[in-house]
N, C-alpha and C positions, 0 to 999 in steps of 0.2 A: 958285160960292160954296160955302163949307164952314163947318161949325160942329162944335164938340166938345161932347158932352153928358157930364157927369160925375155921380157919385152925390151929391156934397156940394158946398157952397159953397166951402169951402177948396180943394177939388180944382180947381174951375173957375178960381178966382183963381190957383192955382199954374200951370195950363196957360197961361192968358193971360199971366201974368208971364214965364214961361220961353220962350214961343214967339211971343208977339205975335198969336196967332190968337184969333178969337172963341170963347169958351167959356161955357156956362151949365150950372147944375146942375138936376137934376130936383127938383121941389118936395117929393117924398116919398121920396127915395132910390131904391134899385134895384127896389122892388116895384111902383111905380106910374108910368105915363105917362098923365097925365090927358088925356081926349079934347079938352079945350079947348086943349091945347098943340099938337095935330096940325096945325091950319091954319097956325100960326106957323112950322112947320118945312117946309112945302111948298116954299118957295122955294129950299131948299138942295139942291144937286146931290150933295154928299158930306157924310155925317154920320158923325163918329167917335163911337163909344160907348166911353168910358173909364170903365168901372165898376170897383169894387173887385176886387182879385185874390183873390176867394174864390168859393165855390160860388154863393151867392145873386147876387152881382154878375155873374158870367159867365152864369148862367141868365137874369137880367134883360136883359142885353145881347142875347142871342139872341132873346128874346121881343120886345124893342123893335125889333130889326132886322126881324122879320117884320111888325110893325105899320107901320113907317115905309118899308119897301121893301128887300128883300134886295139889290137891285142898287145901292144907294147908301149902305148902312150898313157901316162898317168897324169891326171889333172890335179895340180896342187891348188888347194884353197886355204888361205890364211885369212880368216874373217877379221882378225884383230889389226890387220895392216893393209894398206892399199897396194903394196908391192913388196918384193923381197928386201929392198934397201930399207924401207920403213920397218920391216920386221927385225932387221939387224939392229937398227937404231933403238928399237923398243926392247931389245934384249930377249926377243922371242926365240925359243929353242927351234931352230930351223931344221935340225935333224928330225925332231918330232913331227914338224909340219910335213916333211917329206914322207914320213912313215904313214901318214894318214891319207896320202894321195890315192886316188882311185881311178880305175879305168872308166872311160866314157860308157854309159849304158848303151847297149846296142839298139835300143828302140828309138834313139834320137836321130 
């Protein structure tokens, strides 16, 4: 089972529309992963973290991966777009972007 976490609602809708995969947005953007959300994510074996392509978004993704489990969190990076919604608008193959997602290196 897999799920994609995004920074905003429009990003989650874009991922779901383009890929057919389940996607949800974080309630408070890239700065917060509420403790109440953690039990809801326990059942997923693979969690994609598709945060915005900026400093805070990438820092948040690494922080969330450490909270959720480094062995099951994949960081999505799409250098051609600032976020998933922009990737959809630009016609980027979002399934391909997800296939290139990688685990956080353990030395961080």
